[in-house]
C-alpha positions in Angstrom: 108.9 110.8 75.0 110.6 110.9 78.4 108.2 110.3 81.2 109.1 111.4 84.7 107.2 110.1 87.6 107.3 111.1 91.2 107.2 108.4 93.8 106.7 109.0 97.5 109.6 108.2 99.9 108.3 107.5 103.4 111.3 108.0 105.6 111.3 105.7 108.6 108.4 103.6 107.3 108.1 100.5 105.0 109.6 101.8 101.8 113.2 102.4 102.8 113.8 98.8 103.8 112.2 97.7 100.6 114.5 99.9 98.6 117.5 98.4 100.4 116.3 94.9 99.6 115.7 95.8 95.9 119.2 97.2 95.6 120.7 93.9 96.8 118.7 91.6 94.5 119.7 90.7 90.9 117.7 92.5 88.2 116.9 89.2 86.4 116.4 85.8 87.9 118.6 83.4 85.9 118.8 80.4 88.3 116.3 77.6 89.0 114.5 77.3 92.3 112.6 74.5 93.8 109.1 75.6 94.7 108.0 75.4 98.4 106.3 72.1 99.3 103.3 73.9 100.9 102.7 76.2 97.9 99.1 77.5 97.5 98.1 79.9 94.7 96.2 82.5 96.8 97.9 85.8 96.0 100.0 85.8 99.2 103.8 85.5 99.5 103.8 83.8 102.9 105.0 80.4 101.7 107.8 82.2 99.8 108.9 83.8 103.1 108.0 87.1 101.6 111.3 87.0 99.8 112.0 87.3 96.1 114.7 86.2 93.7 114.9 89.5 91.6 113.9 93.1 91.5 113.7 94.6 88.0 114.1 98.4 87.6 112.3 98.5 84.3 109.1 96.8 85.6 109.6 98.0 89.2 108.4 94.7 90.6 109.9 91.9 92.8 109.5 88.4 91.3 110.4 84.8 91.7 110.3 81.8 89.3 110.2 78.3 90.7 109.2 74.8 89.7 108.4 71.3 91.1 108.0 68.2 89.0 104.6 69.2 87.8 104.3 73.0 87.6 106.1 76.2 86.9 105.4 79.0 89.3 105.6 82.8 89.1 105.1 85.2 92.0 105.2 89.0 91.4 104.9 91.8 94.0 104.4 95.5 93.3 105.1 97.7 96.3 104.7 101.1 94.6 101.2 102.4 94.2 101.8 103.6 90.7 103.0 100.2 89.6 100.0 98.5 91.2 97.7 100.9 89.3 99.5 100.1 86.1 99.0 96.4 86.6 95.3 96.9 87.2 95.2 99.1 84.0 96.7 96.5 81.7 97.5 93.3 83.5 100.7 91.2 83.5 101.7 89.0 80.5 104.1 86.2 81.2 105.7 84.9 78.0 107.6 81.6 77.7 109.7 80.9 74.6 110.9 77.3 74.3 114.0 76.0 72.6 112.0 75.1 69.4 110.5 78.6 69.3 107.1 77.6 70.7 105.5 80.2 72.9 102.9 80.5 75.5 101.5 83.7 76.9 99.4 84.1 80.0 97.8 87.5 80.8 96.1 88.4 84.1 94.3 90.4 85.4 91.9 91.4 82.7 89.3 94.2 83.1 87.1 95.9 80.6 86.0 99.5 80.8 82.5 98.2 81.8 84.0 96.0 84.6 86.5 98.4 86.2 87.5 97.8 89.8 87.3 100.8 92.0 90.6 100.6 94.0 91.9 103.9 95.3 95.6 103.1 95.5 96.4 106.8 95.4 95.6 106.8 99.1 98.2 104.2 99.9 101.0 106.6 100.9 98.8 108.6 103.3 97.5 105.5 105.0 101.0 104.0 105.5 102.6 107.1 107.0 101.1 106.0 110.3 100.2 102.4 109.9 99.4 101.8 113.6 97.1 104.8 113.8 95.5 103.8 110.5 95.3 100.1 111.1 91.5 100.0 111.0 91.4 102.0 107.8 94.1 99.8 106.2 92.1 96.7 107.1 88.9 98.2 105.6 90.8 99.3 102.4 92.4 95.9 102.0 89.2 94.1 102.4 87.3 96.3 99.9 90.2 96.2 97.4 90.4 92.4 97.5 86.6 92.0 97.2 86.7 94.3 94.1 89.5 92.3 92.6 87.9 88.9 93.3 84.5 90.0 91.9 85.9 91.5 88.6 89.1 89.5 87.7 87.5 86.2 86.6 89.4 85.4 83.4 92.9 84.5 82.2 94.0 85.0 78.6 96.0 82.1 77.1 97.8 82.2 73.8 99.8 79.1 72.7 100.8 76.1 74.7 100.8 72.4 73.8 97.2 71.1 73.8 95.7 74.5 74.7 93.6 76.6 72.4 93.9 80.4 72.4 91.1 81.5 74.6 89.9 83.2 77.7 89.8 80.8 80.6 88.0 81.1 83.8 90.2 81.4 86.9 88.3 78.2 87.9 89.4 76.3 84.8 89.9 72.5 84.4 93.3 72.9 82.6 95.2 73.3 85.9 96.4 76.9 85.3 96.0 78.7 88.6 96.3 82.4 89.3 95.4 84.7 92.2 96.2 88.2 93.4 95.7 90.1 96.6 96.6 93.2 98.5 98.4 92.6 101.8 98.5 94.6 105.0 101.1 96.9 103.5 98.8 97.3 100.5 101.4 95.6 98.3 99.9 93.8 95.3 101.0 90.1 95.0 100.3 87.9 92.0 100.8 84.2 91.8 100.6 81.9 88.8 101.0 78.1 88.3 101.3 76.6 84.8 101.5 72.8 84.4 104.8 71.9 82.7 103.0 69.6 80.2 101.8 72.7 78.4 105.3 74.1 77.8 106.5 71.2 75.7 110.1 71.8 76.7 112.8 69.9 74.9 115.4 70.2 77.7 115.3 72.1 80.9 115.8 75.7 79.9 113.6 78.4 78.4 113.5 82.1 77.8 110.9 84.2 79.6 109.5 87.7 79.4 107.6 89.4 82.2 105.6 92.4 81.0 103.4 95.0 82.6 101.3 95.8 79.6 100.0 99.2 80.4 96.8 100.6 78.8 95.4 103.8 77.4 92.4 103.2 79.6 92.9 103.4 83.4 90.7 104.2 86.4 87.8 105.3 84.3 90.0 107.6 82.1 91.4 107.4 78.6 94.6 109.0 77.3 95.0 109.8 73.6 97.3 111.6 71.2 95.8 114.6 69.5 97.1 117.2 67.2 99.7 119.2 69.2 99.8 117.0 72.2 98.1 114.4 74.5 94.8 114.5 76.2 93.2 112.8 79.2 89.5 112.2 79.1 87.9 111.8 82.5 85.0 109.4 81.6 84.3 108.7 85.3 84.3 112.4 86.2 87.4 111.8 88.4 90.3 113.0 86.3 93.6 111.2 86.7 96.7 113.4 86.4 98.5 113.4 83.0 101.8 112.1 84.4 100.0 109.1 86.0 98.1 108.2 82.8 101.4 108.4 80.8 103.1 106.1 83.3 100.2 103.6 83.1 100.0 103.8 79.3 103.2 102.2 78.1 104.4 98.6 78.6 107.5 97.8 80.5 109.2 94.4 80.6 112.2 92.3 81.4 113.5 89.0 80.0 115.8 86.2 81.3 116.5 82.5 81.0 115.2 79.9 83.5 116.5 76.4 84.0 114.2 73.9 85.6 115.3 72.3 88.9 115.0 68.5 88.6 
């Protein structure tokens, strides 16, 4: 099935510079990078200089991998409202495949249909058409969205990893796996993850990784399902999401590369 999505192009505002930056970046990060010395896992890209090592067209996100002597770091940023909605629908899974075929998967954020965050990203384009005029509304929207996220995204799903059991971990876990996400003043979604290298059990300095936006058949209080003769969206919340949006948020998208640790 071919899915066509329409994305708003705001001439003269924030999106054109972002498109230009995306076109100059590689699609996959293949080189190692030393993590900033002042790194803090808080869902903000400030210590990264708000710059990224790659922009992938399949996932439609900017991302960077980096490491220090103790941890591997991943930072992801979604600037398109549809992509942000897709992440909220199904989360991001980061998969690491080591040389001896060991794997570790980390999935975040996680939401159930009974714990759904009410974040109206469909209003993003209208708010950012006149950011100065809408500054107060943007501040209010950002505060409410981050509060919703903080209240409802309390767990990380872990599969594999040396010395780890497959489980749901609290974001305040004792294993040293740290994750956080926030919306910034441009209402971009930024995700940060830190994984202690001791769990990767690397034999050498390189590993293969996959970054996946999982997608979900449940999104924003609606479900999408295949029925005889077509596809149907059920508006459980009473606020129906357009079919094209639900189709976009339904299917996973991913990219893969090889990362070499910086010593």
